[in-house]
N, C-alpha and C positions, 0 to 999 in steps of 0.2 A: 504494500500500500504506500501511497505517496508520503505519509507522515512518518514511516519507519526510519530509524537511523539513530546515530549518535551525534549529539549537538554540543558544541561549546557554548555555554550560556553564562550570562551575567545577570544577577539580581541586584537591583539598587536598594540595599537595605539601610536602616538607620545606622548600622555599624560600618557603612561603606560598601563598595562593590564586592559582591560575593561571586567568585568565578567557580563554576561547576561543570560537570559533564552530565547531560541528560540523555538517558537511553529510552527509546520508544520501540516497543514490539507489539504491533497491532494484530488483532484477530477479529475481523469483522467490525462490529460497533464498539469493541472494547480494546484496551491495551494495558500492557504491564511494562515495568521498567524501573529505573531508579534515578536519583539525583545524587551525585557524589562530588564532594568538594573538600575544602580544608577542614570543615567542621564535621566530617564523617559522611555517611551514606544514608539516604532515606529511600525506602521502597515506595513506589506508587501504589495507591489504593483506590479502587473504584474508578479506574481510568476509562473514559468514554471517548469515542471518536464520532464526530458528526461532520462529514465532509473533510475539511482541512482543520477543523477546530478540535482541540484536545481539552478535556476537563478531568481533573484528578485531585486527590487529597494526599497529604503526607503528614506524618507525625514527626516533628522535630524534637530532639532531646537536648541538643547543645546549641546555644548557651543556656536555654531554658525550655522546659516541655511546652509544646504548643502545636495545635493542629493548623495546617496550612491548606487553604483552598486555592487551587491554581487553574488558570485558563490560558491557553496559548493557541495561536493560529500559525500554521505552516504555510509559507508562500515561497515555493521553489525550495531553495536551500536555506532560507531565512525563517526564524521562529521569533514571535513576539507575543507578549501577553502580560499577565500580572499574577502575583502571588499575594493573597490576602492573609495577613498574619494577625488575626484577632485585633486587639487594641492598637497594634502598630499600623493597621490599615493596609492599603494596597501598595505593593512595591512592583516597579516595572521589571519585566523579564525580557531579555533579548538575546539573540545568538545566531549561530550559523551551523549548518550540518557539516560534519567532518567528511572529508573525501574518502 
């Protein structure tokens, strides 16, 4: 599917830019994967695919436990969207697919 791949992404967090690697493995209307960066790895939960739009949740443990709600759209090799982190609000996510 057009959304599958490994992406180098940056999340604009209150703690500064967080660089990570997002993996997306779709299966029809759902997908699995993970987000791995300097603060560890988080598994994607409840990932859905609608066209080029991805929606998922992740449970962060570092630096504090928090549930994250994520939405992103794939446009060619680019991905952009947002991560909503409870009281911290929405943070921009952007990146590109690795070759």
